[in-house]
N, CA, C, O and the ligand as a Tripos MOL2 file, in Angstrom:
@<TRIPOS>MOLECULE
protein
  269   267    68     0     0
PROTEIN
NO_CHARGES

@<TRIPOS>ATOM
      1 N          15.2890  171.7290 -141.4830 N.3       1 MET1
      2 CA         14.3280  170.8660 -142.1590 C.3       1 MET1
      3 C          14.3420  169.4600 -141.5420 C.2       1 MET1
      4 O          15.4040  168.9260 -141.2220 O.2       1 MET1
      5 N          13.1930  168.8890 -141.3860 N.am      2 ALA2
      6 CA         13.1230  167.5500 -140.8090 C.3       2 ALA2
      7 C          11.8470  166.8640 -141.2740 C.2       2 ALA2
      8 O          10.8310  167.5030 -141.5460 O.2       2 ALA2
      9 N          11.9330  165.5610 -141.3530 N.am      3 ILE3
     10 CA         10.7540  164.7700 -141.6920 C.3       3 ILE3
     11 C          10.3700  163.9400 -140.4830 C.2       3 ILE3
     12 O          11.1930  163.2100 -139.9290 O.2       3 ILE3
     13 N           9.1200  164.0570 -140.0800 N.am      4 TYR4
     14 CA          8.6280  163.3500 -138.9120 C.3       4 TYR4
     15 C           7.6820  162.2300 -139.3390 C.2       4 TYR4
     16 O           6.8310  162.4100 -140.2110 O.2       4 TYR4
     17 N           7.8510  161.0820 -138.7090 N.am      5 ASP5
     18 CA          6.9360  159.9710 -138.9310 C.3       5 ASP5
     19 C           5.7800  160.0920 -137.9570 C.2       5 ASP5
     20 O           5.9680  160.0780 -136.7400 O.2       5 ASP5
     21 N           4.5920  160.2090 -138.5040 N.am      6 LEU6
     22 CA          3.4180  160.3940 -137.6660 C.3       6 LEU6
     23 C           2.3910  159.2990 -137.9400 C.2       6 LEU6
     24 O           2.3970  158.6610 -138.9920 O.2       6 LEU6
     25 N           1.5230  159.1060 -136.9760 N.am      7 LYS7
     26 CA          0.4500  158.1450 -137.1500 C.3       7 LYS7
     27 C          -0.8280  158.6840 -136.5390 C.2       7 LYS7
     28 O          -0.8420  159.2170 -135.4290 O.2       7 LYS7
     29 N          -1.9070  158.5270 -137.3040 N.am      8 CYS8
     30 CA         -3.2050  158.9750 -136.8280 C.3       8 CYS8
     31 C          -3.8180  157.9050 -135.9310 C.2       8 CYS8
     32 O          -3.9990  156.7610 -136.3460 O.2       8 CYS8
     33 N          -4.1250  158.2810 -134.7350 N.am      9 GLU9
     34 CA         -4.7330  157.3460 -133.7960 C.3       9 GLU9
     35 C          -6.2130  157.1360 -134.0910 C.2       9 GLU9
     36 O          -6.8300  156.1910 -133.5980 O.2       9 GLU9
     37 N          -6.7690  158.0210 -134.8950 N.am     10 SER10
     38 CA         -8.1870  157.9520 -135.1850 C.3      10 SER10
     39 C          -8.4900  156.9270 -136.2800 C.2      10 SER10
     40 O          -9.3920  156.1020 -136.1350 O.2      10 SER10
     41 N          -7.7210  156.9880 -137.3870 N.am     11 CYS11
     42 CA         -7.9760  156.0760 -138.5040 C.3      11 CYS11
     43 C          -6.8050  155.1350 -138.7600 C.2      11 CYS11
     44 O          -6.9100  154.2350 -139.5930 O.2      11 CYS11
     45 N          -5.6930  155.3290 -138.0560 N.am     12 GLY12
     46 CA         -4.5520  154.4300 -138.1900 C.3      12 GLY12
     47 C          -3.6670  154.7300 -139.3770 C.2      12 GLY12
     48 O          -2.8180  153.9160 -139.7410 O.2      12 GLY12
     49 N          -3.8490  155.8760 -139.9810 N.am     13 HIS13
     50 CA         -3.0790  156.2320 -141.1710 C.3      13 HIS13
     51 C          -1.6610  156.6620 -140.7990 C.2      13 HIS13
     52 O          -1.4510  157.5330 -139.9540 O.2      13 HIS13
     53 N          -0.7010  156.0240 -141.4580 N.am     14 ASP14
     54 CA          0.6940  156.4060 -141.2630 C.3      14 ASP14
     55 C           1.1060  157.3960 -142.3410 C.2      14 ASP14
     56 O           0.8090  157.2040 -143.5200 O.2      14 ASP14
     57 N           1.7850  158.4450 -141.9330 N.am     15 PHE15
     58 CA          2.2170  159.4250 -142.9190 C.3      15 PHE15
     59 C           3.4490  160.1570 -142.4060 C.2      15 PHE15
     60 O           3.7880  160.0990 -141.2240 O.2      15 PHE15
     61 N           4.1060  160.8450 -143.3300 N.am     16 GLU16
     62 CA          5.2690  161.6330 -142.9820 C.3      16 GLU16
     63 C           4.9500  163.1090 -143.1410 C.2      16 GLU16
     64 O           4.2260  163.5170 -144.0490 O.2      16 GLU16
     65 N           5.5060  163.8930 -142.2380 N.am     17 LYS17
     66 CA          5.2740  165.3200 -142.2720 C.3      17 LYS17
     67 C           6.6030  166.0470 -142.4430 C.2      17 LYS17
     68 O           7.5260  165.8850 -141.6450 O.2      17 LYS17
     69 N           6.6790  166.8390 -143.4860 N.am     18 PHE18
     70 CA          7.8780  167.6130 -143.7390 C.3      18 PHE18
     71 C           7.7450  168.9750 -143.0830 C.2      18 PHE18
     72 O           6.8990  169.7850 -143.4630 O.2      18 PHE18
     73 N           8.5940  169.2170 -142.0900 N.am     19 VAL19
     74 CA          8.4720  170.4230 -141.2720 C.3      19 VAL19
     75 C           9.7710  171.2130 -141.3090 C.2      19 VAL19
     76 O          10.8340  170.6610 -141.0260 O.2      19 VAL19
     77 N           9.7070  172.4920 -141.6530 N.am     20 PRO20
     78 CA         10.9090  173.3350 -141.6530 C.3      20 PRO20
     79 C          11.2950  173.7760 -140.2470 C.2      20 PRO20
     80 O          11.2770  174.9680 -139.9400 O.2      20 PRO20
     81 N          11.6390  172.8320 -139.4080 N.am     21 GLY21
     82 CA         12.0010  173.1640 -138.0370 C.3      21 GLY21
     83 C          11.4870  172.0920 -137.0930 C.2      21 GLY21
     84 O          11.4730  170.9070 -137.4250 O.2      21 GLY21
     85 N          11.0720  172.5180 -135.9290 N.am     22 PHE22
     86 CA         10.5630  171.5730 -134.9570 C.3      22 PHE22
     87 C           9.0850  171.2920 -135.1960 C.2      22 PHE22
     88 O           8.3370  172.1300 -135.7010 O.2      22 PHE22
     89 N           8.7000  170.0970 -134.8180 N.am     23 LEU23
     90 CA          7.3130  169.6990 -134.9750 C.3      23 LEU23
     91 C           6.4330  170.4030 -133.9450 C.2      23 LEU23
     92 O           6.7060  170.3790 -132.7440 O.2      23 LEU23
     93 N           5.3870  171.0190 -134.4410 N.am     24 LYS24
     94 CA          4.4600  171.7190 -133.5580 C.3      24 LYS24
     95 C           3.1040  171.0210 -133.5760 C.2      24 LYS24
     96 O           2.8270  170.1760 -134.4270 O.2      24 LYS24
     97 N           2.2930  171.3900 -132.6370 N.am     25 GLU25
     98 CA          0.9650  170.7870 -132.5400 C.3      25 GLU25
     99 C           0.1380  171.0440 -133.7920 C.2      25 GLU25
    100 O          -0.6930  170.2230 -134.1810 O.2      25 GLU25
    101 N           0.3750  172.1850 -134.4140 N.am     26 GLU26
    102 CA         -0.3970  172.5380 -135.6030 C.3      26 GLU26
    103 C          -0.0680  171.6310 -136.7910 C.2      26 GLU26
    104 O          -0.8420  171.5270 -137.7420 O.2      26 GLU26
    105 N           1.1010  170.9760 -136.7160 N.am     27 HIS27
    106 CA          1.4960  170.0560 -137.7760 C.3      27 HIS27
    107 C           0.8670  168.6810 -137.5970 C.2      27 HIS27
    108 O           0.8010  167.8810 -138.5310 O.2      27 HIS27
    109 N           0.4140  168.4290 -136.3950 N.am     28 LYS28
    110 CA         -0.1430  167.1130 -136.1050 C.3      28 LYS28
    111 C          -1.6080  167.0450 -136.5170 C.2      28 LYS28
    112 O          -2.5170  167.1740 -135.6970 O.2      28 LYS28
    113 N          -1.8030  166.8400 -137.8110 N.am     29 GLN29
    114 CA         -3.1680  166.6850 -138.3150 C.3      29 GLN29
    115 C          -3.1610  165.6370 -139.4120 C.2      29 GLN29
    116 O          -2.3190  165.6750 -140.3090 O.2      29 GLN29
    117 N          -4.0920  164.7060 -139.3430 N.am     30 CYS30
    118 CA         -4.1570  163.6190 -140.3030 C.3      30 CYS30
    119 C          -4.6620  164.1220 -141.6500 C.2      30 CYS30
    120 O          -5.7010  164.7770 -141.7210 O.2      30 CYS30
    121 N          -3.9130  163.8100 -142.7380 N.am     31 PRO31
    122 CA         -4.3420  164.2280 -144.0680 C.3      31 PRO31
    123 C          -5.5260  163.4230 -144.5770 C.2      31 PRO31
    124 O          -6.1670  163.8060 -145.5560 O.2      31 PRO31
    125 N          -5.8140  162.3230 -143.9270 N.am     32 GLU32
    126 CA         -6.8930  161.4470 -144.3820 C.3      32 GLU32
    127 C          -8.2330  161.8350 -143.7610 C.2      32 GLU32
    128 O          -9.2420  161.9440 -144.4570 O.2      32 GLU32
    129 N          -8.2330  162.0420 -142.4520 N.am     33 CYS33
    130 CA         -9.5040  162.2890 -141.7680 C.3      33 CYS33
    131 C          -9.5070  163.6150 -141.0100 C.2      33 CYS33
    132 O         -10.4710  163.9370 -140.3150 O.2      33 CYS33
    133 N          -8.4180  164.3850 -141.1480 N.am     34 ASP34
    134 CA         -8.3140  165.7000 -140.5130 C.3      34 ASP34
    135 C          -8.3690  165.6470 -138.9890 C.2      34 ASP34
    136 O          -8.6450  166.6460 -138.3250 O.2      34 ASP34
    137 N          -8.1010  164.4670 -138.4530 N.am     35 SER35
    138 CA         -8.1120  164.3340 -137.0050 C.3      35 SER35
    139 C          -6.8560  164.9470 -136.3920 C.2      35 SER35
    140 O          -5.7820  164.9170 -136.9940 O.2      35 SER35
    141 N          -6.9970  165.4840 -135.2260 N.am     36 ARG36
    142 CA         -5.8550  166.0150 -134.4800 C.3      36 ARG36
    143 C          -5.2640  164.9650 -133.5450 C.2      36 ARG36
    144 O          -4.2960  165.2220 -132.8290 O.2      36 ARG36
    145 N          -5.8590  163.7900 -133.5650 N.am     37 ASP37
    146 CA         -5.3880  162.7260 -132.6860 C.3      37 ASP37
    147 C          -4.2270  161.9940 -133.3560 C.2      37 ASP37
    148 O          -4.3350  160.8280 -133.7360 O.2      37 ASP37
    149 N          -3.1170  162.7140 -133.4890 N.am     38 VAL38
    150 CA         -1.9500  162.2110 -134.2000 C.3      38 VAL38
    151 C          -0.7730  162.1080 -133.2430 C.2      38 VAL38
    152 O          -0.5290  163.0090 -132.4400 O.2      38 VAL38
    153 N          -0.0490  161.0030 -133.3360 N.am     39 VAL39
    154 CA          1.1090  160.8010 -132.4850 C.3      39 VAL39
    155 C           2.3580  160.6850 -133.3380 C.2      39 VAL39
    156 O           2.3010  160.2850 -134.5010 O.2      39 VAL39
    157 N           3.4760  161.0380 -132.7480 N.am     40 GLN40
    158 CA          4.7520  160.9270 -133.4480 C.3      40 GLN40
    159 C           5.3590  159.5590 -133.1890 C.2      40 GLN40
    160 O           5.4870  159.1180 -132.0470 O.2      40 GLN40
    161 N           5.7270  158.9040 -134.2710 N.am     41 LYS41
    162 CA          6.3570  157.5970 -134.1280 C.3      41 LYS41
    163 C           7.8500  157.7770 -133.8760 C.2      41 LYS41
    164 O           8.4660  158.7470 -134.3180 O.2      41 LYS41
    165 N           8.4110  156.8090 -133.1510 N.am     42 PHE42
    166 CA          9.8380  156.8610 -132.9020 C.3      42 PHE42
    167 C          10.5850  156.1010 -133.9900 C.2      42 PHE42
    168 O          10.0820  155.1180 -134.5330 O.2      42 PHE42
    169 N          11.7590  156.5550 -134.2940 N.am     43 ASN43
    170 CA         12.5920  155.8610 -135.2610 C.3      43 ASN43
    171 C          12.9980  154.4930 -134.7180 C.2      43 ASN43
    172 O          13.2480  154.3290 -133.5240 O.2      43 ASN43
    173 N          13.0580  153.5330 -135.6070 N.am     44 SER44
    174 CA         13.2780  152.1590 -135.1920 C.3      44 SER44
    175 C          14.6290  151.9660 -134.5190 C.2      44 SER44
    176 O          14.7620  151.1330 -133.6230 O.2      44 SER44
    177 N          15.6200  152.7220 -134.9380 N.am     45 PHE45
    178 CA         16.9430  152.5210 -134.3770 C.3      45 PHE45
    179 C          17.0960  153.1220 -132.9830 C.2      45 PHE45
    180 O          18.1050  152.8950 -132.3150 O.2      45 PHE45
    181 N          16.1100  153.8800 -132.5470 N.am     46 SER46
    182 CA         16.1810  154.4620 -131.2170 C.3      46 SER46
    183 C          15.4900  153.5830 -130.1830 C.2      46 SER46
    184 O          15.6010  153.8130 -128.9790 O.2      46 SER46
    185 N          14.7730  152.5710 -130.6720 N.am     47 ILE47
    186 CA         14.0870  151.6590 -129.7590 C.3      47 ILE47
    187 C          15.0420  150.5520 -129.3270 C.2      47 ILE47
    188 O          15.7460  149.9840 -130.1620 O.2      47 ILE47
    189 N          15.0730  150.2480 -128.0700 N.am     48 GLY48
    190 CA         15.9520  149.2110 -127.5560 C.3      48 GLY48
    191 C          17.3770  149.6890 -127.4120 C.2      48 GLY48
    192 O          18.3040  148.8820 -127.3400 O.2      48 GLY48
    193 N          17.5550  150.9790 -127.3700 N.am     49 CYS49
    194 CA         18.8880  151.5450 -127.2640 C.3      49 CYS49
    195 C          19.0060  152.3160 -125.9670 C.2      49 CYS49
    196 O          19.3760  153.4890 -125.9600 O.2      49 CYS49
    197 N          18.6900  151.6520 -124.8720 N.am     50 SER50
    198 CA         18.7580  152.3080 -123.5830 C.3      50 SER50
    199 C          20.1910  152.3280 -123.0690 C.2      50 SER50
    200 O          20.8730  151.3030 -123.0650 O.2      50 SER50
    201 N          20.6290  153.4710 -122.6460 N.am     51 SER51
    202 CA         22.0040  153.6080 -122.1770 C.3      51 SER51
    203 C          22.1560  153.1490 -120.7290 C.2      51 SER51
    204 O          23.2670  152.9200 -120.2500 O.2      51 SER51
    205 N          21.0350  153.0200 -120.0490 N.am     52 SER52
    206 CA         21.0900  152.5710 -118.6630 C.3      52 SER52
    207 C          21.2060  151.0540 -118.5840 C.2      52 SER52
    208 O          21.1790  150.3610 -119.6000 O.2      52 SER52
    209 N          21.3340  150.5630 -117.3830 N.am     53 ALA53
    210 CA         21.4520  149.1200 -117.1520 C.3      53 ALA53
    211 C          22.6800  148.5180 -117.8140 C.2      53 ALA53
    212 O          23.8010  148.9430 -117.5360 O.2      53 ALA53
    213 N          22.4890  147.5520 -118.6710 N.am     54 SER54
    214 CA         23.5580  146.6500 -119.1300 C.3      54 SER54
    215 C          24.7200  147.2870 -119.8940 C.2      54 SER54
    216 O          25.1910  146.7120 -120.8760 O.2      54 SER54
    217 N          25.1790  148.4290 -119.4770 N.am     55 GLY55
    218 CA         26.3880  148.9820 -120.0790 C.3      55 GLY55
    219 C          26.1580  149.7890 -121.3320 C.2      55 GLY55
    220 O          26.8870  150.7490 -121.5810 O.2      55 GLY55
    221 N          25.1870  149.4420 -122.1150 N.am     56 GLY56
    222 CA         24.8720  150.1980 -123.3150 C.3      56 GLY56
    223 C          25.7740  149.8710 -124.4870 C.2      56 GLY56
    224 O          26.8230  150.4930 -124.6530 O.2      56 GLY56
    225 N          25.3860  148.9210 -125.2900 N.am     57 SER57
    226 CA         26.1480  148.5730 -126.4810 C.3      57 SER57
    227 C          25.3530  148.9820 -127.7130 C.2      57 SER57
    228 O          24.8660  148.1480 -128.4770 O.2      57 SER57
    229 N          25.2410  150.2830 -127.8740 N.am     58 CYS58
    230 CA         24.3880  150.7980 -128.9390 C.3      58 CYS58
    231 C          25.2360  151.4920 -129.9970 C.2      58 CYS58
    232 O          25.7880  152.5650 -129.7570 O.2      58 CYS58
    233 N          25.3330  150.8780 -131.1530 N.am     59 ALA59
    234 CA         26.0910  151.4750 -132.2430 C.3      59 ALA59
    235 C          25.1740  152.3620 -133.0920 C.2      59 ALA59
    236 O          24.0310  151.9950 -133.3660 O.2      59 ALA59
    237 N          25.6650  153.4950 -133.4960 N.am     60 PRO60
    238 CA         24.8670  154.3630 -134.3490 C.3      60 PRO60
    239 C          24.6790  153.7410 -135.7280 C.2      60 PRO60
    240 O          25.5550  153.0300 -136.2200 O.2      60 PRO60
    241 N          23.5260  154.0120 -136.3540 N.am     61 PRO61
    242 CA         23.2680  153.4390 -137.6800 C.3      61 PRO61
    243 C          24.2020  154.0180 -138.7320 C.2      61 PRO61
    244 O          24.4820  155.2160 -138.7300 O.2      61 PRO61
    245 N          24.6730  153.1810 -139.6140 N.am     62 ARG62
    246 CA         25.5470  153.6480 -140.6700 C.3      62 ARG62
    247 C          24.7440  154.3990 -141.7280 C.2      62 ARG62
    248 O          23.6550  153.9830 -142.1240 O.2      62 ARG62
    249 N          25.2970  155.4820 -142.1580 N.am     63 SER63
    250 CA         24.5930  156.2980 -143.1420 C.3      63 SER63
    251 C          24.5680  155.6120 -144.5000 C.2      63 SER63
    252 O          25.5490  155.0030 -144.9270 O.2      63 SER63
    253 N          23.4450  155.7210 -145.1570 N.am     64 GLY64
    254 CA         23.3510  155.1900 -146.5030 C.3      64 GLY64
    255 C          22.7250  153.8120 -146.5750 C.2      64 GLY64
    256 O          22.1340  153.4450 -147.5900 O.2      64 GLY64
    257 N          22.8500  153.0590 -145.5130 N.am     65 GLY65
    258 CA         22.3350  151.7010 -145.5610 C.3      65 GLY65
    259 C          21.0290  151.5310 -144.8230 C.2      65 GLY65
    260 O          20.5720  150.4090 -144.6020 O.2      65 GLY65
    261 N          20.4310  152.6360 -144.4420 N.am     66 PHE66
    262 CA         19.2020  152.5380 -143.6670 C.3      66 PHE66
    263 C          17.9930  152.6740 -144.5680 C.2      66 PHE66
    264 O          17.9040  153.6080 -145.3650 O.2      66 PHE66
    265 N          17.0710  151.7500 -144.4420 N.am     67 GLY67
    266 CA         15.8590  151.8250 -145.2170 C.3      67 GLY67
    267 C          15.9020  150.8610 -146.3760 C.2      67 GLY67
    268 O          14.9490  150.7850 -147.1520 O.2      67 GLY67
    269 ZN         -6.7550  159.8600 -139.6890 Zn       68 ZN68
@<TRIPOS>BOND
     1     1     2 1
     2     2     3 1
     3     3     4 2
     4     3     5 am
     5     5     6 1
     6     6     7 1
     7     7     8 2
     8     7     9 am
     9     9    10 1
    10    10    11 1
    11    11    12 2
    12    11    13 am
    13    13    14 1
    14    14    15 1
    15    15    16 2
    16    15    17 am
    17    17    18 1
    18    18    19 1
    19    19    20 2
    20    19    21 am
    21    21    22 1
    22    22    23 1
    23    23    24 2
    24    23    25 am
    25    25    26 1
    26    26    27 1
    27    27    28 2
    28    27    29 am
    29    29    30 1
    30    30    31 1
    31    31    32 2
    32    31    33 am
    33    33    34 1
    34    34    35 1
    35    35    36 2
    36    35    37 am
    37    37    38 1
    38    38    39 1
    39    39    40 2
    40    39    41 am
    41    41    42 1
    42    42    43 1
    43    43    44 2
    44    43    45 am
    45    45    46 1
    46    46    47 1
    47    47    48 2
    48    47    49 am
    49    49    50 1
    50    50    51 1
    51    51    52 2
    52    51    53 am
    53    53    54 1
    54    54    55 1
    55    55    56 2
    56    55    57 am
    57    57    58 1
    58    58    59 1
    59    59    60 2
    60    59    61 am
    61    61    62 1
    62    62    63 1
    63    63    64 2
    64    63    65 am
    65    65    66 1
    66    66    67 1
    67    67    68 2
    68    67    69 am
    69    69    70 1
    70    70    71 1
    71    71    72 2
    72    71    73 am
    73    73    74 1
    74    74    75 1
    75    75    76 2
    76    75    77 am
    77    77    78 1
    78    78    79 1
    79    79    80 2
    80    79    81 am
    81    81    82 1
    82    82    83 1
    83    83    84 2
    84    83    85 am
    85    85    86 1
    86    86    87 1
    87    87    88 2
    88    87    89 am
    89    89    90 1
    90    90    91 1
    91    91    92 2
    92    91    93 am
    93    93    94 1
    94    94    95 1
    95    95    96 2
    96    95    97 am
    97    97    98 1
    98    98    99 1
    99    99   100 2
   100    99   101 am
   101   101   102 1
   102   102   103 1
   103   103   104 2
   104   103   105 am
   105   105   106 1
   106   106   107 1
   107   107   108 2
   108   107   109 am
   109   109   110 1
   110   110   111 1
   111   111   112 2
   112   111   113 am
   113   113   114 1
   114   114   115 1
   115   115   116 2
   116   115   117 am
   117   117   118 1
   118   118   119 1
   119   119   120 2
   120   119   121 am
   121   121   122 1
   122   122   123 1
   123   123   124 2
   124   123   125 am
   125   125   126 1
   126   126   127 1
   127   127   128 2
   128   127   129 am
   129   129   130 1
   130   130   131 1
   131   131   132 2
   132   131   133 am
   133   133   134 1
   134   134   135 1
   135   135   136 2
   136   135   137 am
   137   137   138 1
   138   138   139 1
   139   139   140 2
   140   139   141 am
   141   141   142 1
   142   142   143 1
   143   143   144 2
   144   143   145 am
   145   145   146 1
   146   146   147 1
   147   147   148 2
   148   147   149 am
   149   149   150 1
   150   150   151 1
   151   151   152 2
   152   151   153 am
   153   153   154 1
   154   154   155 1
   155   155   156 2
   156   155   157 am
   157   157   158 1
   158   158   159 1
   159   159   160 2
   160   159   161 am
   161   161   162 1
   162   162   163 1
   163   163   164 2
   164   163   165 am
   165   165   166 1
   166   166   167 1
   167   167   168 2
   168   167   169 am
   169   169   170 1
   170   170   171 1
   171   171   172 2
   172   171   173 am
   173   173   174 1
   174   174   175 1
   175   175   176 2
   176   175   177 am
   177   177   178 1
   178   178   179 1
   179   179   180 2
   180   179   181 am
   181   181   182 1
   182   182   183 1
   183   183   184 2
   184   183   185 am
   185   185   186 1
   186   186   187 1
   187   187   188 2
   188   187   189 am
   189   189   190 1
   190   190   191 1
   191   191   192 2
   192   191   193 am
   193   193   194 1
   194   194   195 1
   195   195   196 2
   196   195   197 am
   197   197   198 1
   198   198   199 1
   199   199   200 2
   200   199   201 am
   201   201   202 1
   202   202   203 1
   203   203   204 2
   204   203   205 am
   205   205   206 1
   206   206   207 1
   207   207   208 2
   208   207   209 am
   209   209   210 1
   210   210   211 1
   211   211   212 2
   212   211   213 am
   213   213   214 1
   214   214   215 1
   215   215   216 2
   216   215   217 am
   217   217   218 1
   218   218   219 1
   219   219   220 2
   220   219   221 am
   221   221   222 1
   222   222   223 1
   223   223   224 2
   224   223   225 am
   225   225   226 1
   226   226   227 1
   227   227   228 2
   228   227   229 am
   229   229   230 1
   230   230   231 1
   231   231   232 2
   232   231   233 am
   233   233   234 1
   234   234   235 1
   235   235   236 2
   236   235   237 am
   237   237   238 1
   238   238   239 1
   239   239   240 2
   240   239   241 am
   241   241   242 1
   242   242   243 1
   243   243   244 2
   244   243   245 am
   245   245   246 1
   246   246   247 1
   247   247   248 2
   248   247   249 am
   249   249   250 1
   250   250   251 1
   251   251   252 2
   252   251   253 am
   253   253   254 1
   254   254   255 1
   255   255   256 2
   256   255   257 am
   257   257   258 1
   258   258   259 1
   259   259   260 2
   260   259   261 am
   261   261   262 1
   262   262   263 1
   263   263   264 2
   264   263   265 am
   265   265   266 1
   266   266   267 1
   267   267   268 2
@<TRIPOS>SUBSTRUCTURE
     1 MET1         2 RESIDUE 1 A MET
     2 ALA2         6 RESIDUE 1 A ALA
     3 ILE3        10 RESIDUE 1 A ILE
     4 TYR4        14 RESIDUE 1 A TYR
     5 ASP5        18 RESIDUE 1 A ASP
     6 LEU6        22 RESIDUE 1 A LEU
     7 LYS7        26 RESIDUE 1 A LYS
     8 CYS8        30 RESIDUE 1 A CYS
     9 GLU9        34 RESIDUE 1 A GLU
    10 SER10       38 RESIDUE 1 A SER
    11 CYS11       42 RESIDUE 1 A CYS
    12 GLY12       46 RESIDUE 1 A GLY
    13 HIS13       50 RESIDUE 1 A HIS
    14 ASP14       54 RESIDUE 1 A ASP
    15 PHE15       58 RESIDUE 1 A PHE
    16 GLU16       62 RESIDUE 1 A GLU
    17 LYS17       66 RESIDUE 1 A LYS
    18 PHE18       70 RESIDUE 1 A PHE
    19 VAL19       74 RESIDUE 1 A VAL
    20 PRO20       78 RESIDUE 1 A PRO
    21 GLY21       82 RESIDUE 1 A GLY
    22 PHE22       86 RESIDUE 1 A PHE
    23 LEU23       90 RESIDUE 1 A LEU
    24 LYS24       94 RESIDUE 1 A LYS
    25 GLU25       98 RESIDUE 1 A GLU
    26 GLU26      102 RESIDUE 1 A GLU
    27 HIS27      106 RESIDUE 1 A HIS
    28 LYS28      110 RESIDUE 1 A LYS
    29 GLN29      114 RESIDUE 1 A GLN
    30 CYS30      118 RESIDUE 1 A CYS
    31 PRO31      122 RESIDUE 1 A PRO
    32 GLU32      126 RESIDUE 1 A GLU
    33 CYS33      130 RESIDUE 1 A CYS
    34 ASP34      134 RESIDUE 1 A ASP
    35 SER35      138 RESIDUE 1 A SER
    36 ARG36      142 RESIDUE 1 A ARG
    37 ASP37      146 RESIDUE 1 A ASP
    38 VAL38      150 RESIDUE 1 A VAL
    39 VAL39      154 RESIDUE 1 A VAL
    40 GLN40      158 RESIDUE 1 A GLN
    41 LYS41      162 RESIDUE 1 A LYS
    42 PHE42      166 RESIDUE 1 A PHE
    43 ASN43      170 RESIDUE 1 A ASN
    44 SER44      174 RESIDUE 1 A SER
    45 PHE45      178 RESIDUE 1 A PHE
    46 SER46      182 RESIDUE 1 A SER
    47 ILE47      186 RESIDUE 1 A ILE
    48 GLY48      190 RESIDUE 1 A GLY
    49 CYS49      194 RESIDUE 1 A CYS
    50 SER50      198 RESIDUE 1 A SER
    51 SER51      202 RESIDUE 1 A SER
    52 SER52      206 RESIDUE 1 A SER
    53 ALA53      210 RESIDUE 1 A ALA
    54 SER54      214 RESIDUE 1 A SER
    55 GLY55      218 RESIDUE 1 A GLY
    56 GLY56      222 RESIDUE 1 A GLY
    57 SER57      226 RESIDUE 1 A SER
    58 CYS58      230 RESIDUE 1 A CYS
    59 ALA59      234 RESIDUE 1 A ALA
    60 PRO60      238 RESIDUE 1 A PRO
    61 PRO61      242 RESIDUE 1 A PRO
    62 ARG62      246 RESIDUE 1 A ARG
    63 SER63      250 RESIDUE 1 A SER
    64 GLY64      254 RESIDUE 1 A GLY
    65 GLY65      258 RESIDUE 1 A GLY
    66 PHE66      262 RESIDUE 1 A PHE
    67 GLY67      266 RESIDUE 1 A GLY
    68 ZN68       269 GROUP 0 **** ****
């Protein structure tokens, strides 16, 4: 089970999709305008966490305190 953060590129609607497994193309549909032009958003803690270059000082997020 997983929850994916998605965003509709057509109308800009942000929504979450609850998927029992991996996200498939068939799951990428906007509930507002039924557009298939939906992209998956990245989790905020994964942005700016590049392991290359400057050594990589990336601490994993502590459970319970996120959000
Ligand atoms: Zn939409």
